[in-house]
Biotite code that builds the C-alpha atoms (Angstrom):
import biotite.structure as struc

atoms = struc.array([
    struc.Atom([116.016, 108.478, 54.031], chain_id="A", res_id=1, res_name="MET", atom_name="CA", element="C"),
    struc.Atom([112.973, 108.211, 56.352], chain_id="A", res_id=2, res_name="PRO", atom_name="CA", element="C"),
    struc.Atom([112.815, 106.885, 59.783], chain_id="A", res_id=3, res_name="ARG", atom_name="CA", element="C"),
    struc.Atom([112.512, 103.444, 60.580], chain_id="A", res_id=4, res_name="ARG", atom_name="CA", element="C"),
    struc.Atom([109.038, 102.780, 61.706], chain_id="A", res_id=5, res_name="LYS", atom_name="CA", element="C"),
    struc.Atom([108.033, 102.139, 65.347], chain_id="A", res_id=6, res_name="LEU", atom_name="CA", element="C"),
    struc.Atom([106.450, 99.074, 66.514], chain_id="A", res_id=7, res_name="LEU", atom_name="CA", element="C"),
    struc.Atom([102.603, 100.242, 67.542], chain_id="A", res_id=8, res_name="ARG", atom_name="CA", element="C"),
    struc.Atom([100.705, 98.789, 70.933], chain_id="A", res_id=9, res_name="LYS", atom_name="CA", element="C"),
    struc.Atom([97.513, 97.379, 70.015], chain_id="A", res_id=10, res_name="VAL", atom_name="CA", element="C"),
    struc.Atom([95.485, 95.247, 72.819], chain_id="A", res_id=11, res_name="MET", atom_name="CA", element="C"),
    struc.Atom([94.497, 92.340, 70.735], chain_id="A", res_id=12, res_name="GLY", atom_name="CA", element="C"),
    struc.Atom([93.734, 91.597, 67.315], chain_id="A", res_id=13, res_name="PRO", atom_name="CA", element="C"),
    struc.Atom([90.023, 91.845, 65.941], chain_id="A", res_id=14, res_name="PRO", atom_name="CA", element="C"),
    struc.Atom([87.783, 89.587, 67.004], chain_id="A", res_id=15, res_name="ARG", atom_name="CA", element="C"),
    struc.Atom([87.025, 89.211, 63.039], chain_id="A", res_id=16, res_name="VAL", atom_name="CA", element="C"),
    struc.Atom([88.793, 88.976, 59.716], chain_id="A", res_id=17, res_name="LYS", atom_name="CA", element="C"),
    struc.Atom([86.912, 91.900, 58.150], chain_id="A", res_id=18, res_name="GLY", atom_name="CA", element="C"),
    struc.Atom([83.227, 92.947, 56.914], chain_id="A", res_id=19, res_name="PHE", atom_name="CA", element="C"),
    struc.Atom([81.175, 91.923, 53.849], chain_id="A", res_id=20, res_name="LEU", atom_name="CA", element="C"),
    struc.Atom([78.780, 94.293, 52.442], chain_id="A", res_id=21, res_name="PRO", atom_name="CA", element="C"),
    struc.Atom([75.152, 93.213, 52.000], chain_id="A", res_id=22, res_name="MET", atom_name="CA", element="C"),
    struc.Atom([72.741, 93.398, 49.118], chain_id="A", res_id=23, res_name="GLY", atom_name="CA", element="C"),
    struc.Atom([75.644, 92.955, 46.459], chain_id="A", res_id=24, res_name="THR", atom_name="CA", element="C"),
    struc.Atom([76.132, 90.009, 44.097], chain_id="A", res_id=25, res_name="GLU", atom_name="CA", element="C"),
    struc.Atom([79.886, 90.923, 42.971], chain_id="A", res_id=26, res_name="SER", atom_name="CA", element="C"),
    struc.Atom([82.283, 91.670, 45.352], chain_id="A", res_id=27, res_name="HIS", atom_name="CA", element="C"),
    struc.Atom([85.344, 94.495, 44.296], chain_id="A", res_id=28, res_name="GLY", atom_name="CA", element="C"),
    struc.Atom([88.573, 94.383, 45.489], chain_id="A", res_id=29, res_name="SER", atom_name="CA", element="C"),
    struc.Atom([88.692, 94.241, 49.439], chain_id="A", res_id=30, res_name="PRO", atom_name="CA", element="C"),
    struc.Atom([90.229, 97.446, 51.299], chain_id="A", res_id=31, res_name="VAL", atom_name="CA", element="C"),
    struc.Atom([93.094, 96.510, 53.428], chain_id="A", res_id=32, res_name="LEU", atom_name="CA", element="C"),
    struc.Atom([93.176, 97.941, 57.000], chain_id="A", res_id=33, res_name="MET", atom_name="CA", element="C"),
    struc.Atom([96.130, 97.312, 59.271], chain_id="A", res_id=34, res_name="GLY", atom_name="CA", element="C"),
    struc.Atom([95.587, 96.256, 63.052], chain_id="A", res_id=35, res_name="PHE", atom_name="CA", element="C"),
    struc.Atom([96.840, 99.909, 64.310], chain_id="A", res_id=36, res_name="GLU", atom_name="CA", element="C"),
    struc.Atom([94.470, 101.654, 62.199], chain_id="A", res_id=37, res_name="GLU", atom_name="CA", element="C"),
    struc.Atom([91.828, 99.063, 63.934], chain_id="A", res_id=38, res_name="TYR", atom_name="CA", element="C"),
    struc.Atom([93.214, 99.713, 67.144], chain_id="A", res_id=39, res_name="GLU", atom_name="CA", element="C"),
    struc.Atom([92.839, 103.917, 66.192], chain_id="A", res_id=40, res_name="ALA", atom_name="CA", element="C"),
    struc.Atom([89.099, 103.679, 65.884], chain_id="A", res_id=41, res_name="ILE", atom_name="CA", element="C"),
    struc.Atom([88.409, 101.022, 68.517], chain_id="A", res_id=42, res_name="ARG", atom_name="CA", element="C"),
    struc.Atom([90.184, 103.794, 71.089], chain_id="A", res_id=43, res_name="LEU", atom_name="CA", element="C"),
    struc.Atom([88.553, 107.321, 69.554], chain_id="A", res_id=44, res_name="CYS", atom_name="CA", element="C"),
    struc.Atom([85.135, 106.061, 68.008], chain_id="A", res_id=45, res_name="ASP", atom_name="CA", element="C"),
    struc.Atom([84.535, 102.715, 70.414], chain_id="A", res_id=46, res_name="PHE", atom_name="CA", element="C"),
    struc.Atom([86.392, 103.971, 73.422], chain_id="A", res_id=47, res_name="ASP", atom_name="CA", element="C"),
    struc.Atom([86.003, 107.505, 73.658], chain_id="A", res_id=48, res_name="GLY", atom_name="CA", element="C"),
    struc.Atom([89.309, 108.344, 74.302], chain_id="A", res_id=49, res_name="TYR", atom_name="CA", element="C"),
    struc.Atom([90.728, 111.809, 73.102], chain_id="A", res_id=50, res_name="HIS", atom_name="CA", element="C"),
    struc.Atom([93.379, 111.550, 70.517], chain_id="A", res_id=51, res_name="HIS", atom_name="CA", element="C"),
    struc.Atom([96.666, 112.454, 72.945], chain_id="A", res_id=52, res_name="ALA", atom_name="CA", element="C"),
    struc.Atom([95.326, 109.686, 75.415], chain_id="A", res_id=53, res_name="GLU", atom_name="CA", element="C"),
    struc.Atom([95.111, 107.006, 72.648], chain_id="A", res_id=54, res_name="ALA", atom_name="CA", element="C"),
    struc.Atom([98.217, 107.945, 71.426], chain_id="A", res_id=55, res_name="ALA", atom_name="CA", element="C"),
    struc.Atom([99.942, 107.272, 74.801], chain_id="A", res_id=56, res_name="ARG", atom_name="CA", element="C"),
    struc.Atom([97.814, 104.025, 74.943], chain_id="A", res_id=57, res_name="ILE", atom_name="CA", element="C"),
    struc.Atom([99.279, 103.008, 71.381], chain_id="A", res_id=58, res_name="MET", atom_name="CA", element="C"),
    struc.Atom([102.966, 104.097, 72.295], chain_id="A", res_id=59, res_name="ASN", atom_name="CA", element="C"),
    struc.Atom([102.977, 106.593, 69.575], chain_id="A", res_id=60, res_name="VAL", atom_name="CA", element="C"),
    struc.Atom([103.239, 110.347, 69.392], chain_id="A", res_id=61, res_name="SER", atom_name="CA", element="C"),
    struc.Atom([99.739, 112.465, 68.929], chain_id="A", res_id=62, res_name="ARG", atom_name="CA", element="C"),
    struc.Atom([100.043, 113.387, 65.100], chain_id="A", res_id=63, res_name="PRO", atom_name="CA", element="C"),
    struc.Atom([101.422, 110.318, 64.386], chain_id="A", res_id=64, res_name="THR", atom_name="CA", element="C"),
    struc.Atom([97.993, 108.787, 66.255], chain_id="A", res_id=65, res_name="PHE", atom_name="CA", element="C"),
    struc.Atom([95.911, 111.681, 63.917], chain_id="A", res_id=66, res_name="ALA", atom_name="CA", element="C"),
    struc.Atom([97.625, 110.408, 60.841], chain_id="A", res_id=67, res_name="ARG", atom_name="CA", element="C"),
    struc.Atom([96.979, 106.480, 61.293], chain_id="A", res_id=68, res_name="ILE", atom_name="CA", element="C"),
    struc.Atom([93.075, 107.528, 62.793], chain_id="A", res_id=69, res_name="TYR", atom_name="CA", element="C"),
    struc.Atom([92.817, 109.599, 59.384], chain_id="A", res_id=70, res_name="ASP", atom_name="CA", element="C"),
    struc.Atom([93.549, 106.950, 57.403], chain_id="A", res_id=71, res_name="GLU", atom_name="CA", element="C"),
    struc.Atom([91.806, 104.338, 58.942], chain_id="A", res_id=72, res_name="ALA", atom_name="CA", element="C"),
    struc.Atom([88.468, 106.383, 58.781], chain_id="A", res_id=73, res_name="ARG", atom_name="CA", element="C"),
    struc.Atom([89.705, 106.884, 54.915], chain_id="A", res_id=74, res_name="ARG", atom_name="CA", element="C"),
    struc.Atom([89.459, 103.004, 54.493], chain_id="A", res_id=75, res_name="LYS", atom_name="CA", element="C"),
    struc.Atom([86.055, 102.453, 56.246], chain_id="A", res_id=76, res_name="VAL", atom_name="CA", element="C"),
    struc.Atom([84.277, 105.529, 53.990], chain_id="A", res_id=77, res_name="ALA", atom_name="CA", element="C"),
    struc.Atom([85.955, 103.677, 51.066], chain_id="A", res_id=78, res_name="ARG", atom_name="CA", element="C"),
    struc.Atom([84.778, 100.435, 51.932], chain_id="A", res_id=79, res_name="ALA", atom_name="CA", element="C"),
    struc.Atom([80.962, 101.599, 52.526], chain_id="A", res_id=80, res_name="PHE", atom_name="CA", element="C"),
    struc.Atom([80.661, 103.778, 49.562], chain_id="A", res_id=81, res_name="ILE", atom_name="CA", element="C"),
    struc.Atom([81.729, 101.520, 47.041], chain_id="A", res_id=82, res_name="SER", atom_name="CA", element="C"),
    struc.Atom([80.431, 98.390, 48.382], chain_id="A", res_id=83, res_name="ALA", atom_name="CA", element="C"),
    struc.Atom([83.761, 96.523, 48.822], chain_id="A", res_id=84, res_name="VAL", atom_name="CA", element="C"),
    struc.Atom([85.096, 94.287, 51.764], chain_id="A", res_id=85, res_name="PRO", atom_name="CA", element="C"),
    struc.Atom([87.145, 95.315, 54.703], chain_id="A", res_id=86, res_name="LEU", atom_name="CA", element="C"),
    struc.Atom([89.875, 93.012, 55.776], chain_id="A", res_id=87, res_name="VAL", atom_name="CA", element="C"),
    struc.Atom([92.050, 93.429, 58.671], chain_id="A", res_id=88, res_name="PHE", atom_name="CA", element="C"),
    struc.Atom([95.559, 92.359, 58.528], chain_id="A", res_id=89, res_name="GLU", atom_name="CA", element="C"),
    struc.Atom([98.647, 92.696, 60.149], chain_id="A", res_id=90, res_name="GLY", atom_name="CA", element="C"),
    struc.Atom([101.570, 95.380, 60.502], chain_id="A", res_id=91, res_name="SER", atom_name="CA", element="C"),
    struc.Atom([104.161, 96.602, 62.515], chain_id="A", res_id=92, res_name="MET", atom_name="CA", element="C"),
    struc.Atom([102.780, 95.856, 65.605], chain_id="A", res_id=93, res_name="ILE", atom_name="CA", element="C"),
    struc.Atom([102.900, 93.945, 69.160], chain_id="A", res_id=94, res_name="TYR", atom_name="CA", element="C"),
    struc.Atom([100.491, 93.059, 71.460], chain_id="A", res_id=95, res_name="TYR", atom_name="CA", element="C"),
    struc.Atom([99.150, 94.181, 75.047], chain_id="A", res_id=96, res_name="GLU", atom_name="CA", element="C"),
    struc.Atom([100.294, 91.040, 76.413], chain_id="A", res_id=97, res_name="SER", atom_name="CA", element="C"),
    struc.Atom([103.505, 88.737, 78.012], chain_id="A", res_id=98, res_name="GLU", atom_name="CA", element="C"),
    struc.Atom([106.182, 87.995, 75.774], chain_id="A", res_id=99, res_name="TRP", atom_name="CA", element="C"),
    struc.Atom([108.211, 84.664, 75.641], chain_id="A", res_id=100, res_name="TYR", atom_name="CA", element="C"),
    struc.Atom([112.032, 83.654, 74.248], chain_id="A", res_id=101, res_name="ARG", atom_name="CA", element="C"),
    struc.Atom([112.565, 79.991, 73.128], chain_id="A", res_id=102, res_name="CYS", atom_name="CA", element="C"),
    struc.Atom([115.554, 78.927, 74.294], chain_id="A", res_id=103, res_name="GLU", atom_name="CA", element="C"),
    struc.Atom([115.873, 76.232, 71.022], chain_id="A", res_id=104, res_name="LYS", atom_name="CA", element="C"),
    struc.Atom([115.612, 78.636, 68.356], chain_id="A", res_id=105, res_name="CYS", atom_name="CA", element="C"),
    struc.Atom([115.812, 82.070, 70.146], chain_id="A", res_id=106, res_name="ARG", atom_name="CA", element="C"),
    struc.Atom([112.616, 83.145, 68.976], chain_id="A", res_id=107, res_name="CYS", atom_name="CA", element="C"),
    struc.Atom([110.660, 85.839, 70.663], chain_id="A", res_id=108, res_name="ARG", atom_name="CA", element="C"),
    struc.Atom([106.731, 85.579, 70.623], chain_id="A", res_id=109, res_name="PHE", atom_name="CA", element="C"),
    struc.Atom([103.647, 86.627, 72.889], chain_id="A", res_id=110, res_name="ASN", atom_name="CA", element="C"),
    struc.Atom([101.048, 84.868, 74.105], chain_id="A", res_id=111, res_name="HIS", atom_name="CA", element="C"),
    struc.Atom([97.179, 86.785, 73.692], chain_id="A", res_id=112, res_name="LEU", atom_name="CA", element="C"),
    struc.Atom([95.726, 84.401, 76.328], chain_id="A", res_id=113, res_name="GLU", atom_name="CA", element="C"),
    struc.Atom([96.880, 86.080, 79.463], chain_id="A", res_id=114, res_name="LYS", atom_name="CA", element="C"),
    struc.Atom([95.339, 83.553, 81.744], chain_id="A", res_id=115, res_name="THR", atom_name="CA", element="C"),
    struc.Atom([97.687, 80.967, 81.117], chain_id="A", res_id=116, res_name="LYS", atom_name="CA", element="C"),
    struc.Atom([101.147, 80.701, 79.797], chain_id="A", res_id=117, res_name="ALA", atom_name="CA", element="C"),
    struc.Atom([102.145, 78.820, 76.199], chain_id="A", res_id=118, res_name="PRO", atom_name="CA", element="C"),
    struc.Atom([103.469, 75.184, 76.699], chain_id="A", res_id=119, res_name="SER", atom_name="CA", element="C"),
    struc.Atom([105.203, 75.404, 73.457], chain_id="A", res_id=120, res_name="ARG", atom_name="CA", element="C"),
    struc.Atom([107.245, 77.527, 71.333], chain_id="A", res_id=121, res_name="CYS", atom_name="CA", element="C"),
    struc.Atom([105.079, 79.550, 68.389], chain_id="A", res_id=122, res_name="ALA", atom_name="CA", element="C"),
    struc.Atom([107.883, 79.058, 65.434], chain_id="A", res_id=123, res_name="LEU", atom_name="CA", element="C"),
    struc.Atom([109.859, 75.606, 66.505], chain_id="A", res_id=124, res_name="CYS", atom_name="CA", element="C"),
    struc.Atom([107.471, 73.836, 68.899], chain_id="A", res_id=125, res_name="GLY", atom_name="CA", element="C"),
    struc.Atom([109.863, 73.245, 71.258], chain_id="A", res_id=126, res_name="SER", atom_name="CA", element="C"),
    struc.Atom([109.164, 73.176, 75.309], chain_id="A", res_id=127, res_name="GLY", atom_name="CA", element="C"),
    struc.Atom([111.782, 75.184, 76.638], chain_id="A", res_id=128, res_name="GLY", atom_name="CA", element="C"),
    struc.Atom([110.365, 78.913, 76.728], chain_id="A", res_id=129, res_name="ILE", atom_name="CA", element="C"),
    struc.Atom([110.644, 81.134, 79.643], chain_id="A", res_id=130, res_name="SER", atom_name="CA", element="C"),
    struc.Atom([108.905, 84.621, 79.629], chain_id="A", res_id=131, res_name="PRO", atom_name="CA", element="C"),
    struc.Atom([110.984, 88.041, 78.893], chain_id="A", res_id=132, res_name="VAL", atom_name="CA", element="C"),
    struc.Atom([110.459, 91.298, 81.121], chain_id="A", res_id=133, res_name="LYS", atom_name="CA", element="C"),
    struc.Atom([109.540, 94.189, 78.509], chain_id="A", res_id=134, res_name="ASP", atom_name="CA", element="C"),
    struc.Atom([112.547, 93.029, 76.685], chain_id="A", res_id=135, res_name="ALA", atom_name="CA", element="C"),
    struc.Atom([111.245, 93.106, 73.476], chain_id="A", res_id=136, res_name="VAL", atom_name="CA", element="C"),
    struc.Atom([108.966, 96.142, 73.498], chain_id="A", res_id=137, res_name="LYS", atom_name="CA", element="C"),
    struc.Atom([111.365, 98.559, 75.191], chain_id="A", res_id=138, res_name="GLN", atom_name="CA", element="C"),
    struc.Atom([113.818, 97.596, 72.308], chain_id="A", res_id=139, res_name="GLU", atom_name="CA", element="C"),
    struc.Atom([112.624, 99.388, 69.723], chain_id="A", res_id=140, res_name="GLU", atom_name="CA", element="C"),
    struc.Atom([111.431, 102.309, 71.906], chain_id="A", res_id=141, res_name="HIS", atom_name="CA", element="C"),
    struc.Atom([114.480, 103.746, 73.810], chain_id="A", res_id=142, res_name="VAL", atom_name="CA", element="C"),
    struc.Atom([116.625, 106.192, 72.408], chain_id="A", res_id=143, res_name="LEU", atom_name="CA", element="C"),
    struc.Atom([120.443, 107.237, 73.244], chain_id="A", res_id=144, res_name="ARG", atom_name="CA", element="C"),
    struc.Atom([121.726, 110.300, 73.903], chain_id="A", res_id=145, res_name="CYS", atom_name="CA", element="C"),
    struc.Atom([125.239, 111.885, 74.699], chain_id="A", res_id=146, res_name="ILE", atom_name="CA", element="C"),
    struc.Atom([126.212, 115.055, 76.291], chain_id="A", res_id=147, res_name="CYS", atom_name="CA", element="C"),
    struc.Atom([128.348, 117.495, 74.066], chain_id="A", res_id=148, res_name="ARG", atom_name="CA", element="C"),
    struc.Atom([130.178, 118.556, 76.876], chain_id="A", res_id=149, res_name="ALA", atom_name="CA", element="C"),
    struc.Atom([130.960, 115.804, 79.434], chain_id="A", res_id=150, res_name="CYS", atom_name="CA", element="C"),
    struc.Atom([130.167, 112.688, 76.820], chain_id="A", res_id=151, res_name="GLY", atom_name="CA", element="C"),
    struc.Atom([127.925, 111.412, 79.200], chain_id="A", res_id=152, res_name="GLU", atom_name="CA", element="C"),
    struc.Atom([125.163, 108.970, 77.975], chain_id="A", res_id=153, res_name="GLU", atom_name="CA", element="C"),
    struc.Atom([121.449, 108.716, 78.741], chain_id="A", res_id=154, res_name="LYS", atom_name="CA", element="C"),
    struc.Atom([118.843, 106.660, 77.601], chain_id="A", res_id=155, res_name="GLU", atom_name="CA", element="C"),
    struc.Atom([115.344, 108.635, 77.066], chain_id="A", res_id=156, res_name="VAL", atom_name="CA", element="C"),
    struc.Atom([112.070, 107.115, 75.405], chain_id="A", res_id=157, res_name="PRO", atom_name="CA", element="C"),
    struc.Atom([111.726, 107.334, 71.693], chain_id="A", res_id=158, res_name="SER", atom_name="CA", element="C"),
    struc.Atom([109.011, 110.308, 72.392], chain_id="A", res_id=159, res_name="GLY", atom_name="CA", element="C"),
    struc.Atom([111.264, 112.493, 73.373], chain_id="A", res_id=160, res_name="MET", atom_name="CA", element="C"),
    struc.Atom([113.885, 114.389, 71.196], chain_id="A", res_id=161, res_name="PRO", atom_name="CA", element="C"),
    struc.Atom([117.500, 114.241, 73.013], chain_id="A", res_id=162, res_name="CYS", atom_name="CA", element="C"),
    struc.Atom([117.493, 117.976, 72.182], chain_id="A", res_id=163, res_name="SER", atom_name="CA", element="C"),
    struc.Atom([115.490, 118.702, 74.975], chain_id="A", res_id=164, res_name="GLN", atom_name="CA", element="C"),
    struc.Atom([117.170, 115.937, 77.297], chain_id="A", res_id=165, res_name="ALA", atom_name="CA", element="C"),
    struc.Atom([119.314, 117.396, 79.990], chain_id="A", res_id=166, res_name="VAL", atom_name="CA", element="C"),
    struc.Atom([122.452, 115.627, 80.970], chain_id="A", res_id=167, res_name="CYS", atom_name="CA", element="C"),
    struc.Atom([122.559, 114.522, 84.600], chain_id="A", res_id=168, res_name="ASP", atom_name="CA", element="C"),
    struc.Atom([125.792, 115.183, 84.865], chain_id="A", res_id=169, res_name="LYS", atom_name="CA", element="C"),
    struc.Atom([127.001, 118.713, 83.736], chain_id="A", res_id=170, res_name="CYS", atom_name="CA", element="C"),
    struc.Atom([123.367, 119.909, 82.667], chain_id="A", res_id=171, res_name="GLY", atom_name="CA", element="C"),
    struc.Atom([124.103, 120.457, 78.959], chain_id="A", res_id=172, res_name="SER", atom_name="CA", element="C"),
    struc.Atom([122.091, 119.897, 76.411], chain_id="A", res_id=173, res_name="ARG", atom_name="CA", element="C"),
    struc.Atom([121.960, 116.686, 74.956], chain_id="A", res_id=174, res_name="MET", atom_name="CA", element="C"),
    struc.Atom([122.216, 115.011, 70.999], chain_id="A", res_id=175, res_name="ILE", atom_name="CA", element="C"),
    struc.Atom([121.467, 111.557, 69.819], chain_id="A", res_id=176, res_name="ARG", atom_name="CA", element="C"),
    struc.Atom([124.376, 109.384, 69.707], chain_id="A", res_id=177, res_name="LYS", atom_name="CA", element="C"),
    struc.Atom([126.191, 109.189, 66.454], chain_id="A", res_id=178, res_name="GLY", atom_name="CA", element="C"),
    struc.Atom([125.473, 112.430, 65.820], chain_id="A", res_id=179, res_name="ARG", atom_name="CA", element="C"),
    struc.Atom([128.457, 115.095, 64.858], chain_id="A", res_id=180, res_name="ARG", atom_name="CA", element="C"),
    struc.Atom([128.655, 117.784, 68.033], chain_id="A", res_id=181, res_name="ALA", atom_name="CA", element="C"),
    struc.Atom([128.591, 120.760, 65.155], chain_id="A", res_id=182, res_name="GLY", atom_name="CA", element="C"),
    struc.Atom([124.487, 119.175, 63.872], chain_id="A", res_id=183, res_name="TRP", atom_name="CA", element="C"),
    struc.Atom([121.559, 120.755, 65.976], chain_id="A", res_id=184, res_name="GLN", atom_name="CA", element="C"),
])
């Protein structure tokens, strides 16, 4: 079974919904580009970051970033060569903005306008909302490890494998919580 896909951090959505080719009357089916692919192109080609720096900004590993970036460039090329629209769509992302929680429906949401707080819940419209401090982002990006020798538990960032973590109590190597002790 494949590993669950983690959320990718995006600074904000694109300012436009997509691009249309000029000079053609009929357009074929559009090429769909996810927001994380748009962000990868923005970070590397527009802002000039290297893959390692861009991967750190998006909260993904460097090889994962390279796959996202390659797919994004392939989609841009396909849209250009085939003269079809390029459309941006959402995907498994979160925005670099403040997070809020509705007291009525318990919905968690973020607000793109950093200068002012939202007045209503994005889902139910209730006025009872409060800020959440990095709880939504951290839930997805923390790994629980356990020591093979003493059973001590420890949280590590998702980019670090448990096999590289060392127990603070006894100095032994750790394994992912839920794995059997004989596994490597």
